[in-house]
N, CA, C and O atoms as a Tinker XYZ file with bonds, in Angstrom:
   512  protein
     1  N      4.994000  -46.260000   70.607000    73     2
     2  CA     4.349000  -45.652000   70.025000    64     1     3
     3  C      2.980000  -45.614000   70.342000    63     2     4     5
     4  O      2.352000  -44.830000   69.630000    81     3
     5  N      2.300000  -46.233000   71.214000    73     3     6
     6  CA     1.389000  -46.624000   71.335000    64     5     7
     7  C      0.701000  -45.066000   72.146000    63     6     8     9
     8  O     -0.197000  -44.271000   71.868000    81     7
     9  N      1.798000  -45.234000   73.354000    73     7    10
    10  CA     1.571000  -43.954000   74.009000    64     9    11
    11  C      1.732000  -42.209000   73.562000    63    10    12    13
    12  O      1.250000  -41.092000   73.751000    81    11
    13  N      2.553000  -42.795000   73.000000    73    11    14
    14  CA     1.972000  -41.175000   71.930000    64    13    15
    15  C      1.488000  -41.199000   70.794000    63    14    16    17
    16  O      1.698000  -40.124000   70.232000    81    15
    17  N      0.927000  -41.921000   70.166000    73    15    18
    18  CA    -0.767000  -42.414000   69.494000    64    17    19
    19  C     -1.546000  -41.890000   70.868000    63    18    20    21
    20  O     -2.075000  -40.789000   70.716000    81    19
    21  N     -1.679000  -42.381000   71.948000    73    19    22
    22  CA    -3.131000  -42.005000   72.719000    64    21    23
    23  C     -3.137000  -40.417000   73.631000    63    22    24    25
    24  O     -4.050000  -39.968000   74.323000    81    23
    25  N     -1.440000  -39.650000   73.262000    73    23    26
    26  CA    -1.424000  -38.116000   74.101000    64    25    27
    27  C     -1.771000  -37.887000   72.451000    63    26    28    29
    28  O     -2.909000  -37.434000   72.326000    81    27
    29  N     -1.265000  -38.032000   71.514000    73    27    30
    30  CA    -1.634000  -37.674000   70.419000    64    29    31
    31  C     -3.144000  -37.211000   70.066000    63    30    32    33
    32  O     -3.654000  -36.164000   69.668000    81    31
    33  N     -3.594000  -38.461000   70.395000    73    31    34
    34  CA    -5.320000  -38.606000   70.398000    64    33    35
    35  C     -6.448000  -37.595000   70.817000    63    34    36    37
    36  O     -7.469000  -37.001000   70.470000    81    35
    37  N     -5.433000  -37.851000   71.917000    73    35    38
    38  CA    -6.431000  -37.155000   73.738000    64    37    39
    39  C     -6.213000  -35.779000   73.458000    63    38    40    41
    40  O     -7.339000  -35.303000   73.606000    81    39
    41  N     -5.278000  -34.639000   73.072000    73    39    42
    42  CA    -5.090000  -33.491000   72.414000    64    41    43
    43  C     -5.682000  -33.276000   71.410000    63    42    44    45
    44  O     -5.955000  -32.109000   71.126000    81    43
    45  N     -6.065000  -34.353000   70.553000    73    43    46
    46  CA    -6.667000  -33.531000   69.095000    64    45    47
    47  C     -7.871000  -33.880000   69.648000    63    46    48    49
    48  O     -8.489000  -32.913000   69.202000    81    47
    49  N     -8.952000  -34.678000   70.453000    73    47    50
    50  CA    -9.693000  -35.127000   71.032000    64    49    51
    51  C    -10.225000  -33.843000   71.662000    63    50    52    53
    52  O    -11.247000  -33.274000   71.276000    81    51
    53  N     -9.337000  -33.378000   72.807000    73    51    54
    54  CA    -9.990000  -31.857000   73.918000    64    53    55
    55  C    -10.286000  -31.128000   72.687000    63    54    56    57
    56  O    -11.441000  -30.846000   72.369000    81    55
    57  N     -9.453000  -30.875000   72.120000    73    55    58
    58  CA    -9.061000  -29.535000   70.568000    64    57    59
    59  C    -10.227000  -29.410000   70.383000    63    58    60    61
    60  O    -10.887000  -28.442000   70.762000    81    59
    61  N    -10.921000  -30.981000   69.388000    73    59    62
    62  CA   -12.236000  -30.593000   68.923000    64    61    63
    63  C    -13.407000  -30.640000   69.773000    63    62    64    65
    64  O    -14.569000  -30.705000   69.371000    81    63
    65  N    -12.943000  -30.595000   71.209000    73    63    66
    66  CA   -14.466000  -29.812000   72.129000    64    65    67
    67  C    -14.208000  -28.643000   72.105000    63    66    68    69
    68  O    -15.223000  -27.950000   72.174000    81    67
    69  N    -12.962000  -27.905000   72.012000    73    67    70
    70  CA   -12.737000  -26.685000   72.128000    64    69    71
    71  C    -13.386000  -26.193000   71.168000    63    70    72    73
    72  O    -14.512000  -25.717000   71.318000    81    71
    73  N    -12.796000  -26.236000   70.099000    73    71    74
    74  CA   -13.162000  -25.536000   68.999000    64    73    75
    75  C    -15.135000  -25.791000   68.582000    63    74    76    77
    76  O    -15.849000  -24.789000   68.530000    81    75
    77  N    -15.614000  -26.913000   68.385000    73    75    78
    78  CA   -16.868000  -27.282000   68.822000    64    77    79
    79  C    -17.543000  -26.174000   69.962000    63    78    80    81
    80  O    -17.915000  -25.119000   69.450000    81    79
    81  N    -17.629000  -26.228000   70.609000    73    79    82
    82  CA   -17.897000  -24.708000   71.476000    64    81    83
    83  C    -17.321000  -23.602000   70.821000    63    82    84    85
    84  O    -18.138000  -22.683000   70.892000    81    83
    85  N    -16.133000  -23.185000   70.114000    73    83    86
    86  CA   -16.033000  -21.541000   69.795000    64    85    87
    87  C    -17.405000  -21.942000   69.099000    63    86    88    89
    88  O    -18.338000  -21.191000   69.383000    81    87
    89  N    -17.668000  -22.908000   68.309000    73    87    90
    90  CA   -18.214000  -22.810000   67.074000    64    89    91
    91  C    -19.788000  -22.700000   67.575000    63    90    92    93
    92  O    -20.599000  -22.314000   66.733000    81    91
    93  N    -20.231000  -23.001000   68.823000    73    91    94
    94  CA   -21.046000  -23.368000   68.671000    64    93    95
    95  C    -21.869000  -22.233000   69.530000    63    94    96    97
    96  O    -23.035000  -21.992000   69.843000    81    95
    97  N    -20.640000  -21.718000   69.709000    73    95    98
    98  CA   -21.163000  -20.570000   70.828000    64    97    99
    99  C    -20.555000  -19.188000   70.098000    63    98   100   101
   100  O    -21.133000  -18.570000   69.204000    81    99
   101  N    -18.932000  -18.762000   70.832000    73    99   102
   102  CA   -18.517000  -17.698000   70.283000    64   101   103
   103  C    -18.437000  -17.381000   68.374000    63   102   104   105
   104  O    -18.489000  -16.246000   67.900000    81   103
   105  N    -18.330000  -18.426000   67.688000    73   103   106
   106  CA   -18.618000  -18.290000   66.093000    64   105   107
   107  C    -20.006000  -17.991000   65.550000    63   106   108   109
   108  O    -20.122000  -17.686000   64.363000    81   107
   109  N    -21.355000  -18.079000   66.564000    73   107   110
   110  CA   -21.897000  -18.783000   65.873000    64   109   111
   111  C    -22.646000  -17.008000   65.811000    63   110   112   113
   112  O    -23.602000  -16.797000   65.064000    81   111
   113  N    -22.216000  -16.198000   66.440000    73   111   114
   114  CA   -22.690000  -14.108000   66.098000    64   113   115
   115  C    -21.379000  -14.214000   64.393000    63   114   116   117
   116  O    -21.911000  -14.386000   63.296000    81   115
   117  N    -20.620000  -14.151000   64.436000    73   115   118
   118  CA   -19.696000  -13.950000   63.514000    64   117   119
   119  C    -20.036000  -14.324000   62.195000    63   118   120   121
   120  O    -20.309000  -13.517000   61.305000    81   119
   121  N    -20.012000  -15.931000   62.038000    73   119   122
   122  CA   -20.222000  -16.727000   60.725000    64   121   123
   123  C    -21.579000  -16.883000   60.250000    63   122   124   125
   124  O    -22.497000  -16.862000   61.069000    81   123
   125  N    -21.863000  -17.074000   58.714000    73   123   126
   126  CA   -23.091000  -17.230000   58.399000    64   125   127
   127  C    -23.287000  -18.629000   58.788000    63   126   128   129
   128  O    -22.424000  -18.957000   59.602000    81   127
   129  N    -24.301000  -19.802000   58.439000    73   127   130
   130  CA   -25.074000  -20.440000   58.529000    64   129   131
   131  C    -24.262000  -21.711000   57.643000    63   130   132   133
   132  O    -24.414000  -22.888000   57.971000    81   131
   133  N    -23.506000  -21.357000   56.642000    73   131   134
   134  CA   -22.663000  -21.884000   55.819000    64   133   135
   135  C    -21.083000  -22.333000   56.204000    63   134   136   137
   136  O    -20.493000  -23.372000   55.909000    81   135
   137  N    -20.569000  -21.044000   57.051000    73   135   138
   138  CA   -19.462000  -21.486000   57.499000    64   137   139
   139  C    -20.157000  -22.155000   58.780000    63   138   140   141
   140  O    -19.543000  -23.209000   58.617000    81   139
   141  N    -20.559000  -22.290000   59.374000    73   139   142
   142  CA   -20.756000  -22.905000   60.961000    64   141   143
   143  C    -21.378000  -24.453000   60.393000    63   142   144   145
   144  O    -21.837000  -25.421000   60.998000    81   143
   145  N    -21.246000  -24.287000   59.554000    73   143   146
   146  CA   -21.845000  -25.896000   58.786000    64   145   147
   147  C    -20.514000  -26.572000   58.607000    63   146   148   149
   148  O    -20.229000  -27.726000   58.928000    81   147
   149  N    -19.233000  -25.065000   57.666000    73   147   150
   150  CA   -18.224000  -25.781000   57.774000    64   149   151
   151  C    -17.189000  -26.145000   58.558000    63   150   152   153
   152  O    -16.492000  -27.158000   58.496000    81   151
   153  N    -17.143000  -25.081000   59.422000    73   151   154
   154  CA   -16.571000  -25.805000   60.907000    64   153   155
   155  C    -16.526000  -26.760000   61.570000    63   154   156   157
   156  O    -15.753000  -27.378000   62.303000    81   155
   157  N    -17.752000  -26.795000   61.091000    73   155   158
   158  CA   -18.804000  -27.992000   62.589000    64   157   159
   159  C    -18.413000  -29.108000   61.188000    63   158   160   161
   160  O    -18.496000  -30.207000   61.738000    81   159
   161  N    -18.118000  -29.323000   60.007000    73   159   162
   162  CA   -17.424000  -30.811000   59.254000    64   161   163
   163  C    -16.138000  -30.879000   60.014000    63   162   164   165
   164  O    -15.662000  -31.981000   60.287000    81   163
   165  N    -15.442000  -29.577000   60.435000    73   163   166
   166  CA   -13.834000  -30.181000   60.548000    64   165   167
   167  C    -14.041000  -30.279000   61.744000    63   166   168   169
   168  O    -12.980000  -30.682000   62.220000    81   167
   169  N    -14.869000  -30.139000   62.640000    73   167   170
   170  CA   -14.464000  -30.705000   64.077000    64   169   171
   171  C    -14.887000  -32.345000   64.323000    63   170   172   173
   172  O    -14.375000  -33.197000   65.050000    81   171
   173  N    -16.051000  -32.401000   63.391000    73   171   174
   174  CA   -16.326000  -33.530000   63.236000    64   173   175
   175  C    -15.590000  -34.563000   62.893000    63   174   176   177
   176  O    -15.385000  -35.631000   63.470000    81   175
   177  N    -15.205000  -34.129000   61.875000    73   175   178
   178  CA   -14.349000  -35.530000   61.115000    64   177   179
   179  C    -12.994000  -35.530000   62.401000    63   178   180   181
   180  O    -12.267000  -36.511000   62.553000    81   179
   181  N    -12.855000  -34.212000   63.255000    73   179   182
   182  CA   -11.646000  -34.021000   64.028000    64   181   183
   183  C    -11.438000  -35.638000   65.225000    63   182   184   185
   184  O    -10.596000  -36.462000   65.582000    81   183
   185  N    -13.014000  -35.215000   65.437000    73   183   186
   186  CA   -13.164000  -36.052000   67.023000    64   185   187
   187  C    -13.651000  -37.459000   66.478000    63   186   188   189
   188  O    -14.026000  -38.122000   67.445000    81   187
   189  N    -13.809000  -38.283000   65.090000    73   187   190
   190  CA   -14.399000  -39.197000   64.666000    64   189   191
   191  C    -12.889000  -39.499000   64.461000    63   190   192   193
   192  O    -12.749000  -40.664000   64.834000    81   191
   193  N    -11.855000  -39.078000   64.104000    73   191   194
   194  CA   -10.497000  -39.249000   64.118000    64   193   195
   195  C     -9.646000  -39.764000   64.693000    63   194   196   197
   196  O     -8.899000  -40.705000   64.426000    81   195
   197  N     -9.857000  -38.587000   66.211000    73   195   198
   198  CA    -9.105000  -38.627000   67.060000    64   197   199
   199  C     -9.891000  -40.078000   67.964000    63   198   200   201
   200  O     -9.134000  -40.340000   68.899000    81   199
   201  N    -10.567000  -40.614000   67.967000    73   199   202
   202  CA   -11.161000  -41.096000   68.746000    64   201   203
   203  C    -11.198000  -42.570000   67.949000    63   202   204   205
   204  O    -11.288000  -43.565000   68.668000    81   203
   205  N    -11.110000  -42.818000   66.028000    73   203   206
   206  CA    -9.950000  -44.081000   66.043000    64   205   207
   207  C     -8.302000  -43.855000   66.174000    63   206   208   209
   208  O     -7.573000  -44.806000   66.455000    81   207
   209  N     -7.907000  -42.840000   66.001000    73   207   210
   210  CA    -5.975000  -43.318000   66.943000    64   209   211
   211  C     -5.986000  -43.723000   68.391000    63   210   212   213
   212  O     -5.041000  -44.199000   69.020000    81   211
   213  N     -7.568000  -43.382000   68.957000    73   211   214
   214  CA    -7.301000  -43.676000   70.198000    64   213   215
   215  C     -7.815000  -45.431000   69.989000    63   214   216   217
   216  O     -6.987000  -46.208000   70.463000    81   215
   217  N     -8.499000  -45.801000   69.637000    73   215   218
   218  CA    -8.804000  -47.152000   69.679000    64   217   219
   219  C     -7.518000  -48.146000   68.947000    63   218   220   221
   220  O     -7.047000  -49.179000   69.423000    81   219
   221  N     -7.133000  -47.460000   67.634000    73   219   222
   222  CA    -5.421000  -47.950000   67.592000    64   221   223
   223  C     -4.642000  -47.647000   67.956000    63   222   224   225
   224  O     -3.580000  -48.190000   67.650000    81   223
   225  N     -4.687000  -46.623000   68.808000    73   223   226
   226  CA    -3.486000  -46.770000   70.107000    64   225   227
   227  C     -3.614000  -48.352000   71.488000    63   226   228   229
   228  O     -2.816000  -49.047000   72.116000    81   227
   229  N     -4.879000  -48.252000   71.368000    73   227   230
   230  CA    -5.270000  -49.503000   72.633000    64   229   231
   231  C     -5.000000  -50.844000   72.157000    63   230   232   233
   232  O     -4.570000  -51.803000   72.798000    81   231
   233  N     -5.410000  -50.739000   70.570000    73   231   234
   234  CA    -5.270000  -52.212000   70.034000    64   233   235
   235  C     -3.941000  -53.160000   68.917000    63   234   236   237
   236  O     -3.823000  -54.334000   68.566000    81   235
   237  N     -3.103000  -51.826000   68.660000    73   235   238
   238  CA    -1.889000  -51.572000   67.844000    64   237   239
   239  C     -1.036000  -51.946000   68.485000    63   238   240   241
   240  O     -1.214000  -51.698000   69.677000    81   239
   241  N      0.491000  -52.812000   68.101000    73   239   242
   242  CA     1.347000  -52.472000   68.746000    64   241   243
   243  C      2.180000  -51.602000   68.339000    63   242   244   245
   244  O      3.060000  -51.208000   69.105000    81   243
   245  N      2.085000  -51.168000   67.164000    73   243   246
   246  CA     2.036000  -49.710000   66.767000    64   245   247
   247  C      3.852000  -50.265000   66.304000    63   246   248   249
   248  O      4.494000  -49.294000   65.903000    81   247
   249  N      4.452000  -51.232000   66.310000    73   247   250
   250  CA     5.744000  -51.895000   65.662000    64   249   251
   251  C      6.570000  -51.287000   64.020000    63   250   252   253
   252  O      7.543000  -50.687000   63.563000    81   251
   253  N      5.423000  -51.927000   63.708000    73   251   254
   254  CA     5.765000  -52.516000   62.323000    64   253   255
   255  C      5.551000  -50.884000   61.697000    63   254   256   257
   256  O      4.856000  -50.036000   62.258000    81   255
   257  N      6.407000  -50.645000   60.260000    73   255   258
   258  CA     5.852000  -49.417000   59.594000    64   257   259
   259  C      4.571000  -49.951000   58.670000    63   258   260   261
   260  O      4.504000  -49.173000   57.718000    81   259
   261  N      3.821000  -50.679000   58.594000    73   259   262
   262  CA     2.614000  -50.147000   57.803000    64   261   263
   263  C      1.542000  -49.352000   58.801000    63   262   264   265
   264  O      0.817000  -48.390000   58.550000    81   263
   265  N      1.806000  -50.507000   60.651000    73   263   266
   266  CA     0.438000  -49.889000   61.577000    64   265   267
   267  C      1.411000  -48.338000   62.001000    63   266   268   269
   268  O      1.071000  -47.971000   63.126000    81   267
   269  N      2.100000  -47.738000   61.606000    73   267   270
   270  CA     2.811000  -46.005000   62.379000    64   269   271
   271  C      2.767000  -45.662000   61.094000    63   270   272   273
   272  O      3.159000  -44.498000   61.177000    81   271
   273  N      2.517000  -45.901000   59.675000    73   271   274
   274  CA     1.947000  -45.032000   58.406000    64   273   275
   275  C      0.979000  -44.987000   58.584000    63   274   276   277
   276  O      0.603000  -43.936000   58.066000    81   275
   277  N     -0.360000  -45.789000   59.322000    73   275   278
   278  CA    -1.847000  -45.707000   59.614000    64   277   279
   279  C     -1.517000  -44.648000   60.465000    63   278   280   281
   280  O     -1.235000  -43.561000   59.962000    81   279
   281  N     -1.510000  -44.804000   61.712000    73   279   282
   282  CA    -0.814000  -43.228000   62.499000    64   281   283
   283  C     -0.639000  -42.370000   62.333000    63   282   284   285
   284  O     -1.192000  -41.336000   62.707000    81   283
   285  N      0.336000  -42.594000   61.610000    73   283   286
   286  CA     0.986000  -41.076000   60.555000    64   285   287
   287  C      0.097000  -40.021000   59.307000    63   286   288   289
   288  O      0.215000  -38.851000   58.944000    81   287
   289  N     -0.882000  -41.270000   58.905000    73   287   290
   290  CA    -1.493000  -40.992000   57.861000    64   289   291
   291  C     -2.965000  -40.412000   58.641000    63   290   292   293
   292  O     -3.622000  -39.811000   57.792000    81   291
   293  N     -3.414000  -40.415000   59.507000    73   291   294
   294  CA    -4.119000  -40.400000   60.219000    64   293   295
   295  C     -4.191000  -38.766000   60.846000    63   294   296   297
   296  O     -4.813000  -37.744000   60.554000    81   295
   297  N     -3.439000  -39.065000   61.609000    73   295   298
   298  CA    -2.705000  -37.028000   61.988000    64   297   299
   299  C     -2.482000  -36.079000   61.236000    63   298   300   301
   300  O     -2.765000  -34.921000   61.544000    81   299
   301  N     -1.806000  -36.502000   59.859000    73   299   302
   302  CA    -1.594000  -35.411000   59.022000    64   301   303
   303  C     -2.737000  -35.345000   58.473000    63   302   304   305
   304  O     -3.214000  -34.214000   58.382000    81   303
   305  N     -3.518000  -36.471000   57.951000    73   303   306
   306  CA    -4.949000  -35.998000   57.644000    64   305   307
   307  C     -6.005000  -35.216000   58.356000    63   306   308   309
   308  O     -6.960000  -34.795000   57.704000    81   307
   309  N     -5.929000  -35.020000   59.446000    73   307   310
   310  CA    -6.307000  -34.363000   60.533000    64   309   311
   311  C     -6.049000  -33.138000   60.403000    63   310   312   313
   312  O     -6.903000  -32.313000   60.078000    81   311
   313  N     -4.528000  -32.795000   60.701000    73   311   314
   314  CA    -4.440000  -31.341000   60.437000    64   313   315
   315  C     -4.498000  -31.029000   58.949000    63   314   316   317
   316  O     -4.726000  -29.839000   58.733000    81   315
   317  N     -4.355000  -31.767000   57.898000    73   315   318
   318  CA    -4.477000  -30.769000   57.227000    64   317   319
   319  C     -5.914000  -30.912000   56.482000    63   318   320   321
   320  O     -6.127000  -30.409000   55.379000    81   319
   321  N     -6.895000  -31.677000   57.232000    73   319   322
   322  CA    -8.426000  -31.902000   56.656000    64   321   323
   323  C     -9.227000  -30.714000   57.313000    63   322   324   325
   324  O     -9.714000  -29.779000   56.676000    81   323
   325  N     -9.297000  -30.886000   58.707000    73   323   326
   326  CA   -10.366000  -29.746000   59.403000    64   325   327
   327  C     -9.684000  -28.832000   59.978000    63   326   328   329
   328  O    -10.247000  -28.023000   60.715000    81   327
   329  N     -7.670000  -28.770000   59.632000    73   327   330
   330  CA    -7.158000  -27.059000   60.520000    64   329   331
   331  C     -7.244000  -26.008000   59.580000    63   330   332   333
   332  O     -7.430000  -24.833000   59.897000    81   331
   333  N     -7.046000  -26.626000   57.869000    73   331   334
   334  CA    -7.586000  -25.836000   57.252000    64   333   335
   335  C     -8.967000  -25.437000   56.631000    63   334   336   337
   336  O     -8.930000  -24.400000   55.969000    81   335
   337  N    -10.288000  -26.123000   56.730000    73   335   338
   338  CA   -11.409000  -25.882000   57.077000    64   337   339
   339  C    -11.429000  -24.572000   58.086000    63   338   340   341
   340  O    -11.785000  -23.433000   57.783000    81   339
   341  N    -10.907000  -25.083000   59.483000    73   339   342
   342  CA   -10.956000  -23.813000   60.559000    64   341   343
   343  C    -10.604000  -22.422000   59.637000    63   342   344   345
   344  O    -11.471000  -21.569000   59.451000    81   343
   345  N     -9.158000  -22.290000   59.056000    73   343   346
   346  CA    -8.488000  -21.873000   58.565000    64   345   347
   347  C     -9.544000  -21.134000   57.678000    63   346   348   349
   348  O    -10.138000  -20.131000   58.072000    81   347
   349  N     -9.685000  -21.566000   56.749000    73   347   350
   350  CA   -10.579000  -21.058000   54.989000    64   349   351
   351  C    -11.777000  -20.680000   56.274000    63   350   352   353
   352  O    -11.186000  -19.705000   56.739000    81   351
   353  N    -12.611000  -20.764000   56.842000    73   351   354
   354  CA   -13.921000  -20.493000   57.664000    64   353   355
   355  C    -13.619000  -19.082000   58.676000    63   354   356   357
   356  O    -14.303000  -18.089000   58.431000    81   355
   357  N    -12.841000  -19.027000   59.535000    73   355   358
   358  CA   -12.287000  -18.112000   60.145000    64   357   359
   359  C    -11.990000  -17.027000   59.081000    63   358   360   361
   360  O    -12.886000  -16.284000   58.682000    81   359
   361  N    -10.484000  -16.935000   58.547000    73   359   362
   362  CA   -10.524000  -15.485000   57.305000    64   361   363
   363  C    -11.326000  -15.682000   56.474000    63   362   364   365
   364  O    -10.847000  -15.260000   55.421000    81   363
   365  N    -12.844000  -16.315000   56.218000    73   363   366
   366  CA   -13.801000  -15.938000   55.024000    64   365   367
   367  C    -14.505000  -14.891000   56.025000    63   366   368   369
   368  O    -14.685000  -13.786000   55.514000    81   367
   369  N    -14.890000  -15.020000   57.215000    73   367   370
   370  CA   -15.338000  -14.369000   57.951000    64   369   371
   371  C    -14.994000  -12.927000   58.735000    63   370   372   373
   372  O    -15.645000  -12.015000   59.245000    81   371
   373  N    -13.387000  -13.313000   58.499000    73   371   374
   374  CA   -12.634000  -11.376000   58.484000    64   373   375
   375  C    -12.280000  -10.832000   56.890000    63   374   376   377
   376  O    -11.525000   -9.910000   56.583000    81   375
   377  N    -13.066000  -11.696000   56.005000    73   375   378
   378  CA   -13.245000  -10.830000   54.433000    64   377   379
   379  C    -11.575000  -11.007000   53.928000    63   378   380   381
   380  O    -11.157000  -10.565000   52.858000    81   379
   381  N    -10.739000  -11.745000   54.932000    73   379   382
   382  CA    -9.480000  -12.020000   54.006000    64   381   383
   383  C     -9.063000  -13.534000   53.904000    63   382   384   385
   384  O     -7.980000  -13.942000   54.325000    81   383
   385  N     -9.986000  -14.314000   53.323000    73   383   386
   386  CA    -9.950000  -15.723000   52.786000    64   385   387
   387  C     -8.569000  -16.231000   52.390000    63   386   388   389
   388  O     -7.948000  -15.549000   51.574000    81   387
   389  N     -8.111000  -17.145000   52.782000    73   387   390
   390  CA    -6.500000  -17.761000   52.669000    64   389   391
   391  C     -6.795000  -18.652000   51.703000    63   390   392   393
   392  O     -7.081000  -19.736000   52.210000    81   391
   393  N     -6.859000  -18.659000   50.269000    73   391   394
   394  CA    -7.619000  -19.544000   49.273000    64   393   395
   395  C     -6.905000  -20.466000   49.066000    63   394   396   397
   396  O     -7.409000  -21.478000   48.581000    81   395
   397  N     -5.220000  -20.423000   49.420000    73   395   398
   398  CA    -4.106000  -21.560000   49.327000    64   397   399
   399  C     -4.919000  -22.694000   50.583000    63   398   400   401
   400  O     -5.196000  -23.688000   49.912000    81   399
   401  N     -5.202000  -22.848000   51.457000    73   399   402
   402  CA    -5.885000  -23.627000   51.988000    64   401   403
   403  C     -7.008000  -24.232000   51.620000    63   402   404   405
   404  O     -7.775000  -24.762000   52.423000    81   403
   405  N     -7.238000  -24.180000   49.965000    73   403   406
   406  CA    -8.307000  -24.533000   49.887000    64   405   407
   407  C     -7.979000  -26.012000   49.228000    63   406   408   409
   408  O     -8.656000  -27.020000   49.434000    81   407
   409  N     -6.971000  -25.947000   48.513000    73   407   410
   410  CA    -6.561000  -27.078000   47.996000    64   409   411
   411  C     -6.038000  -28.211000   48.717000    63   410   412   413
   412  O     -5.726000  -29.324000   48.292000    81   411
   413  N     -5.974000  -27.492000   50.478000    73   411   414
   414  CA    -4.897000  -28.258000   51.051000    64   413   415
   415  C     -6.288000  -29.461000   51.876000    63   414   416   417
   416  O     -6.098000  -30.589000   52.330000    81   415
   417  N     -7.410000  -28.789000   51.820000    73   415   418
   418  CA    -8.329000  -30.011000   52.627000    64   417   419
   419  C     -8.415000  -30.809000   52.083000    63   418   420   421
   420  O     -7.752000  -31.632000   52.714000    81   419
   421  N     -9.051000  -31.611000   50.666000    73   419   422
   422  CA    -8.943000  -32.706000   49.926000    64   421   423
   423  C     -7.623000  -33.332000   50.287000    63   422   424   425
   424  O     -7.661000  -34.563000   50.308000    81   423
   425  N     -6.417000  -32.756000   50.589000    73   423   426
   426  CA    -4.863000  -33.340000   50.348000    64   425   427
   427  C     -5.550000  -34.189000   51.677000    63   426   428   429
   428  O     -5.786000  -35.387000   51.524000    81   427
   429  N     -5.882000  -33.479000   53.070000    73   427   430
   430  CA    -6.181000  -34.096000   53.830000    64   429   431
   431  C     -7.117000  -35.597000   53.989000    63   430   432   433
   432  O     -6.916000  -36.653000   54.590000    81   431
   433  N     -8.309000  -35.033000   53.052000    73   431   434
   434  CA    -8.917000  -35.613000   52.812000    64   433   435
   435  C     -8.203000  -37.519000   52.544000    63   434   436   437
   436  O     -8.261000  -38.525000   53.251000    81   435
   437  N     -7.745000  -37.304000   51.524000    73   435   438
   438  CA    -6.855000  -38.448000   51.220000    64   437   439
   439  C     -6.362000  -39.139000   52.112000    63   438   440   441
   440  O     -6.618000  -40.316000   52.369000    81   439
   441  N     -5.358000  -38.172000   52.817000    73   439   442
   442  CA    -4.763000  -39.056000   53.936000    64   441   443
   443  C     -5.779000  -39.439000   55.277000    63   442   444   445
   444  O     -5.515000  -39.961000   56.361000    81   443
   445  N     -6.979000  -38.966000   54.726000    73   443   446
   446  CA    -7.422000  -39.752000   56.156000    64   445   447
   447  C     -8.224000  -40.988000   55.318000    63   446   448   449
   448  O     -8.908000  -41.803000   55.937000    81   447
   449  N     -8.059000  -41.047000   53.749000    73   447   450
   450  CA    -8.809000  -42.222000   53.065000    64   449   451
   451  C     -7.631000  -43.161000   53.243000    63   450   452   453
   452  O     -7.843000  -44.368000   53.356000    81   451
   453  N     -6.364000  -42.655000   53.273000    73   451   454
   454  CA    -5.027000  -43.733000   53.589000    64   453   455
   455  C     -5.314000  -44.230000   54.459000    63   454   456   457
   456  O     -5.620000  -45.413000   54.311000    81   455
   457  N     -5.389000  -43.613000   55.928000    73   455   458
   458  CA    -5.417000  -44.277000   57.206000    64   457   459
   459  C     -6.810000  -45.337000   57.178000    63   458   460   461
   460  O     -6.942000  -46.240000   58.004000    81   459
   461  N     -7.593000  -45.118000   56.321000    73   459   462
   462  CA    -8.519000  -46.480000   56.495000    64   461   463
   463  C     -8.484000  -47.407000   55.595000    63   462   464   465
   464  O     -9.153000  -48.438000   55.670000    81   463
   465  N     -7.338000  -46.996000   54.232000    73   463   466
   466  CA    -7.028000  -48.082000   53.958000    64   465   467
   467  C     -6.235000  -49.417000   54.381000    63   466   468   469
   468  O     -6.346000  -50.608000   54.091000    81   467
   469  N     -5.423000  -48.692000   55.166000    73   467   470
   470  CA    -4.238000  -49.046000   56.456000    64   469   471
   471  C     -4.408000  -49.955000   56.870000    63   470   472   473
   472  O     -3.943000  -51.095000   56.855000    81   471
   473  N     -5.671000  -49.046000   57.582000    73   471   474
   474  CA    -6.398000  -49.795000   58.874000    64   473   475
   475  C     -7.007000  -51.450000   58.429000    63   474   476   477
   476  O     -6.957000  -52.487000   59.091000    81   475
   477  N     -7.548000  -51.210000   57.121000    73   475   478
   478  CA    -7.991000  -52.635000   56.702000    64   477   479
   479  C     -6.850000  -53.210000   56.651000    63   478   480   481
   480  O     -6.493000  -53.940000   57.575000    81   479
   481  N     -6.208000  -53.027000   55.759000    73   479   482
   482  CA    -4.434000  -53.773000   55.471000    64   481   483
   483  C     -4.146000  -54.519000   56.696000    63   482   484   485
   484  O     -3.807000  -55.682000   56.918000    81   483
   485  N     -4.450000  -53.213000   57.625000    73   483   486
   486  CA    -3.151000  -54.298000   59.144000    64   485   487
   487  C     -4.082000  -55.116000   59.754000    63   486   488   489
   488  O     -3.597000  -56.063000   60.372000    81   487
   489  N     -5.679000  -54.979000   59.749000    73   487   490
   490  CA    -6.789000  -55.401000   60.510000    64   489   491
   491  C     -6.519000  -57.008000   59.523000    63   490   492   493
   492  O     -6.353000  -58.073000   60.118000    81   491
   493  N     -6.517000  -56.933000   58.283000    73   491   494
   494  CA    -6.672000  -58.549000   57.559000    64   493   495
   495  C     -5.131000  -58.736000   57.495000    63   494   496   497
   496  O     -5.030000  -59.900000   57.883000    81   495
   497  N     -4.219000  -58.424000   57.313000    73   495   498
   498  CA    -3.137000  -58.939000   56.968000    64   497   499
   499  C     -1.778000  -58.940000   58.027000    63   498   500   501
   500  O     -0.664000  -59.397000   57.772000    81   499
   501  N     -2.262000  -58.238000   59.377000    73   499   502
   502  CA    -1.002000  -58.305000   59.905000    64   501   503
   503  C     -1.553000  -58.230000   61.775000    63   502   504   505
   504  O     -2.026000  -57.299000   62.426000    81   503
   505  N     -1.277000  -59.401000   62.083000    73   503   506
   506  CA    -1.893000  -60.260000   63.439000    64   505   507
   507  C     -2.127000  -58.971000   64.739000    63   506   508   509
   508  O     -1.401000  -59.320000   65.670000    81   507
   509  N     -2.702000  -57.938000   65.031000    73   507   510
   510  CA    -3.054000  -56.963000   65.962000    64   509   511
   511  C     -3.718000  -57.674000   67.541000    63   510   512
   512  O     -4.070000  -56.927000   68.455000    81   511
C-alpha cells in the first residue's frame, strides 16, 4: 500500500502542476479574477495534500485499517474538493455552471479534515 500511495501522490502532485500552469497561462484569458482565485485554491489544496500523501507513504506501513482509511480520506477529499472546484470554475466560464458540484466541494473538505484527524490519531496512538 505505501507504493500505491506514493504513486497516487505523484500523479496528483503532477496534475496539480499541470492544472496550475493552465490556470496561470491558458485560463488567465478566459477566467475572471475571482474564478482564477478559486481555481488556484483547488490547485493549492491538491498539491498540499499530494505532499502529505507522499509523507504518509514514506512514514507509515499502511497495513492497519486506520492508516488505510487516512489515505483513502485524503484521496477522496482531494478528488471531491479540488476537482469539483475545477469543474465549477470551468463550467461557469463557459456559462454552463454545473451547480450540482457546489455541495460536493464542502464534502471533499470534510474528507480532508477527516484525513488530518486520522493522521493525528495514527501519530498519537499507532506506532509509525
